[in-house]
C-alpha angles and dihedrals in degrees: 000000000000091000090052092053091048091049091047093050090046090052092049090048091051091048091051091049091050092059111105110263119221117210098219103148095197131025088225086072088072121094115244092231108076092208092053091045090051090051091048092051091049092051092044090051088061095051123086120230102240090212102045094029096193097060132069119243087251092060099039125088095198115126092239089054089051089052091048092049089052090050092050090050091049090053092046091048089050088059099249118155123247089251091052092050093047090047091051091050093046092047091050100041104018131240091303090077089071116085089208108036118215118254104258138137091269093052098038093101090050091054094042096049097090092051091045091050093049091047093049091046091051092048091049093047091049092049092048093050094046095047110112112245114228112221124183120216117257117263121229095267092050092048090052092050091048091052090051092051092048090050091049090050093051091049092053092052 
């Protein structure tokens, strides 16, 4: 019974730790309107922290991310659409601010890289497998050793 309680509390602890953590430093950062706050979080989750680079501004605790969260919330409170806010951020910080860049001529290579890598890997593997293997005939000493090994194997059977 005691083990079950320990396992249950451990499972609950792991579930709580698995919840996404938001980096809001101060509850006053949140917008009073829950719908607007949810929109601001969704927009912030699409924007890259320029300091951390692999986190969204919602997940980062960097001061620049805090400033960007504040800017996003100002724009949301002002009634701007998601597209307007993303356009403003992209115009100001470039396409790099987006965690998922748009498909455009400038990002085409970025989006095509996984396909290109798989194709090159497949071509390389095919060439390596089709390449004729050059084998040299066994010399007399190697033939003798092979015959001995085969005799030993037949004896052990």
